C-alpha angles and dihedrals in degrees: 000000000000123000137193088258089057090052091048094048093048097043094048090052090063119093118263093007120142130182118230136181109222120174090341092307126114110233133180117213147162108226104320095333113103115207102169131027125181120220116247091256090045092230095113139022139208117224140183112265133158109274092217091061098039099095093051092050093050093045091051094059112007092168088066108027131051141171118271119254110286093258090058098045091098089063131074092262141133133174126226135185109237100211097071094049123098123209096265094050092048090050091050093051097044096043091045091052091047090050089059092062104039130070111279093240089058095049097041096082094046092048091048089053090052092049092050091050091049091049091052090049091051090048091050094048091046090053094050097066090049090052090051092046092048094046094069096046096080 
């Protein structure tokens, strides 16, 4: 379960990020570009996400993701409930949002690290079923 403190710790670990309080909402930004904003109750967050892919993301898990408020629909933005997120998913969303607002050369290394970690996780989970299948063959 992800919390606002997890978001804060993760966002502030990313280069050039600063925390700002804007209209009683905690926002994380690079320069003037906001990439994550916590809700006033800190139970959900809005994050930068490609507008072209937004509908598919929301449709894939509507219990987690939702459209931004109507005034923000013109932006690359999606909302997510924090409670259902695990640490890896939160990291993927926050780092992906951050990568949208920083120079590509700055985000390339961080994104490569995430991809390598995800590939290792997939490799581990793919190996587990084989181990289980092979264990009963003796």
